[in-house]
N, C-alpha and C positions, 0 to 999 in steps of 0.2 A: 716868747711867753705865750702860753694858751689863751683861749678865750672861752667865754661861757658857751655850753653847747657843741664845742668842737669835738670832732671824733678822731679817735685814734686806734690803730691796729697794729697788734703784735704780728709779725710776719713769721714767727717761729711756732706760737701755739693757736693762733688766730683769735685771740681775746679782743674785744672791741669794746673801747671805753669811751664814755661820753664826759665832758668836762662839766661839773656840777658848778665849783667855785674855782677859779683860775688862780693858778701860783706863778712863781718864776723858775720853778724846777723843771727838769727834762722828764716826761714820762717814759719809764722804762719797764719791759716786761721780759721776763727769760734771759735777762742779761743783756739785751739790746735795746736801743732807743726805737720808741714806737713810732709808726708811720702817720702822719698827719693825713686825713683823708680830705680830699677837695672833690666836692660833688660836682659831678656832670651835669650838664644842662640841656645838651642836645643829642638826640639818639638816632640819626638818620642811618648809622652805619647797623643798628640792630633791629630796624623796622618800627621806630616809635612805640617801644613796649617797655621803656624804663622810666621816662620823665613823670613824675606825679602831676595830675590834673585835676584841677577842681571843677566841681559841677553841681548844678541844683537837680534835684529829681522832684517830681511831684509827690511820690509817695513817701519818702524818708528823710527829704531836707537836703541839705548840702553834704556833699562826700568829696573825698580825694580817692581817686582810680589810678592805679599804677599803669600808665600808657595809655597813649591816644587808642591804641588796639590794646585790650587787657593782657598784661603780661601772663604768660603760662605758668602754671602752679604744678609741677613735678618734683618727684622726690630728688631728682638730679640737678633741678633749676628752679628756683623760686624766690620769692620776695620774702625777706625774713620780717621787716618790719617798716611801717610808716609811720613818721613823726611830723606833726604840724607844730608850727613856731610862729610866736607873734614877732611883729617889727621890732620891738624894744628887747627881744630875747627874755622877757620876763615870765612868759608862759609856753609850755611846751606839753605836749601830749603824745604819747606814743602807743602804738597798737603793734602786737607780734602776732605773725602769720605762721600755719603749718602749710605743708605742701597742698593739703586738701581744701585749703580756704581759698576764696576769691580776694584778690589784693585790693579791696575797697574799704576804706575807713570812713565811717560816718561822723560827721563833725557836730559835737554836742553843743558847743557854744564858740561861734565863731567870733568873738570877740577879740579885735586885733590879729587875728590870723594874717600873716602875709605871705608865708610859704610853707611847704611840705618837701619832706625828703624821704626817699626809699632807699633801702638796702638788699641788692640782689646778691645772692650767695655766689653767683659766678662773676658777675660784671660790676659788683661794687656798689657805691653811693651815687645817687641821683638826686637833683632837686628841681623844683618847679614853683613858681611865682601865682598867687591869685591875681587876677585881673581886677 
């Protein structure tokens, strides 16, 4: 059974689906069961460029940056979105990115935000926790 905010990917067409209201049925796309995406949390293999990192800045307030060293953003390899999620999963906010953007999301309302996840078009789903 799926849970709220679970992500599933179709390995045929590439659709990515987020569960808004969970049910008991199997998620299917293109006639095939969709793959549940488990977020990775450690990134030593790729040089610490995928895990979302929470930080405070003097100028803009709090933000989530993708990577201890900012993830590269090229047409071939980029972060497609960052999503912040509250501890109780009652609140989520998503920001989409283009290859020309920096993978940084400003946090407008940090009430209850516990984690963030980011999706790289090549290396998949990554998550990070707020300290």
